N, C-alpha and C positions, 0 to 999 in steps of 0.2 A: 726153323724147326725141322723141316723136311731134309735140309742139307745135313744137319747134325745126325739125323737118323740114318741117312744114307752113308755118311762118313763112318759112323759107328759100325754099321753092318759090314762095310768094306774093311774096316780095321780088324774086325774079328776074323774075317776070311784071311787077311794077311797074317794074322797071328797063327792060325791053324796051318797055313802054308809054311810059315817060318823059313823064308828063302835065304839064300846066301848073303844078301845085303843085310838083312836083320841080324843074322848070326855074326857077321863081321863086326857090325856096330856094337853088339852086345859084348863080344869077346874083347874088343879094344877098351870098352868102358870098364869091364872087370879088371883088365890089365892095368889101366891107368889108376883107377880108384883103389884097387887092391895094393898096388905098389906104393902109392902115396900114403895110404893108411898104415901099411907095414912100417914104412920109414918114420912116420910121425909117432907111432906107438913105440918103436924101437928107441927113438931119441927122446921123446917127450915124457914117457912114464918114468924112466930113471931120474931125469932132471926134476920133474915135479915131485917125485917121492923124496929125493935128496933135499930139496928146498923145504918140503913139509916136515921132514924129520929134524931139521936143524932148528935150534932155538933162535939163532941169529943167522941170517943169510947175508953174505958179503954184498954190498952195494944194493941191498934190498930196496932202498928208496928210489933207485933207478930201474932195477930189474922188474919189480912188480908192476909199476905203471906201464912198462913196455909190454909185458905179457898180457895185461888186461886190455891194453889198446889193441894188441894183435888179435885178441879174441873177437873183436868187432871190426877188424880191418876189411874194407871193401875188397872183394876178390878181384875186381877189375883193376884196382890199384896195384895189387900183387902182380897181376898179369902184365901191367905196364912196365914195372920195374924188371921183371924177369925178361920181358921182351928186349928192353934196353941193354941188359947185361949180356944177353945171348945174340944180339944183332951183330952184324959184321964189324961194326965200330965199337962194340961193347967189350968189356973186360974179359968175358968168357966166349967171345965170338969164335975163337979158334976151335972150340968144341964142336961147332956145327950142329948144335942141338935144336936150334929154332925150327919150328914147324915139324917137330918129331914128337913121338910119345914121351921121350925123356924130358922134354921141356914141359910137357903137360903134367908129368909126375912131379917135377920140381916145383911148379907153381902150386899144385894141390897140397904138396907136403908143407910148404910155407903157410898155406891157409889153415891146415889142420893142426900144425905143431903148437901154436899158442893155446889152442883149445885143450889139447891133451895135457900140456904142462899146467895150465891154470886150473883145470878141473881136478887133475890128480893132486896138485898142491892143496886145493881146498878140501878134498876128500881126506887126505892124510891129516891135515890140521884139525879136521872135525872129529877125529877119533877121541873118545873120552880120555882125559888125562889119567883117570883111574886105571885104565888098562896098562899104561906104561908102569905105573907104580906097582901094580899087582905083579906084573911079569918080572920087574926088577927085584921085588921082594922075594921071589922064588929063586933068585940067583942066576937069572938068565944072562947069557953073554950078549954083547952088543948086536951080533947078527941075529940072535934069537929074538931080541927085543924088536929089531927092525922088522923081522918076518911077522911077528905078532901084530904090530901096528899096521903093516901093509895088508895082512889078512882081514883085519877089521875094516879097512878102507876099500876093500875090493869092490863093493857095490858102487861106490862113487867113482872108482877107477874105470869100471865097466861103463858107467854113464859117460865118462870122458871119451871113451872109444866110440860109443854110439853117437855122441854129439859130433865128433870129428868126422865120422862116416857120413852122417846126414849133411854136414856142411859141404862136403866135396862131391858126393854122388849127385847132388842137385845143382852144382856150380856150372855156370856157362861162360861168364865174361872172361875169366882168366884163360881157360883152355881154348877159347876161340881166338884170343889174341896171340897166344904163343904156339897154338897148334895149327891155326889157319883153316880148320874144318875141311881138310883135304879128303876127298872121297877115297875110301880104301886105305887111308894112311893115318889120319888124325881125327876122323869123324866119330864122335861118341854120341850117346843117346841125347844129351841136352842140346848139343850144337845141331844135331840132325833134326830135332824137333823144331828149333828156330828156323832152320833152312826150309824144311818142308812146309811149315806154316806160311812163310813168306811166299813160297811158290804156289800156295793154294792147294797143296796136296794134303788135305786135312785127314784123309784116311790113314796115310802112312804116319803122319804126325801123331794121331791118336794111338795107333798101334805102338809106336815108340814110347808114348807117354804111359800106356798101360804096362809095358815091359819095365819102365823105370820105376813106377809105383810098386809093381810086384817085386822087383829086386830089392827095393828099400824095405818093403814089408817082410819078405822072407829073411833078410839079413837081421833085421831088428827082432823078429820072432825067434830066430835061432839064438841070438844073444840073450834074449829074455828067458828062453828055456834053459840055457846054460847057467844063467844067473840063479834060476830056481833050483837047479841041481846042486849048485855050490852052497846053498843056504844050509 
């Protein structure tokens, strides 16, 4: 108990000091997670919306199980495959991305993408069919119909983004495999917490954990506020 109190007190002092090491780790975390989330949303929302708007999806019997499996895919498995593809003997080895932030962004994008697609698809399909009939009866064009349905599904689509963000901001296995947890280059909040805990540096680990929780809370609060404004 005494150790916890001491570590917490030191963690608070570290947070107030907010030295270059903490700033660097936070900046890289935002870069990697933000980049992965941007790519996942850019690719996943249109695909999920397209699948949800269609009455019949080509190869749905294969695609939907793959998407739903991907939503629960263990991140460490993603990290393993990305590592193998980017290693010197891998298909993409010539890119020299292994142990760089680009490899970490790639791994996290793969983790988040099925979540964005699957939850966006579900949100669009959950829109009341009466909405489509009403819009069509008013003589709306195909694009106007699409926009009306997506507007009705926006709450669920926002939930998809929030879920994807939560899955990658707290992820450690994949980024540690493909990033290597290199100080000043590929060390993010989650991998730094694991390292400092193993070293017995509980104060720094707690400080990093507080930053991680605060970052997740602030982001989700902002998305919640934005959701409320859009209602």
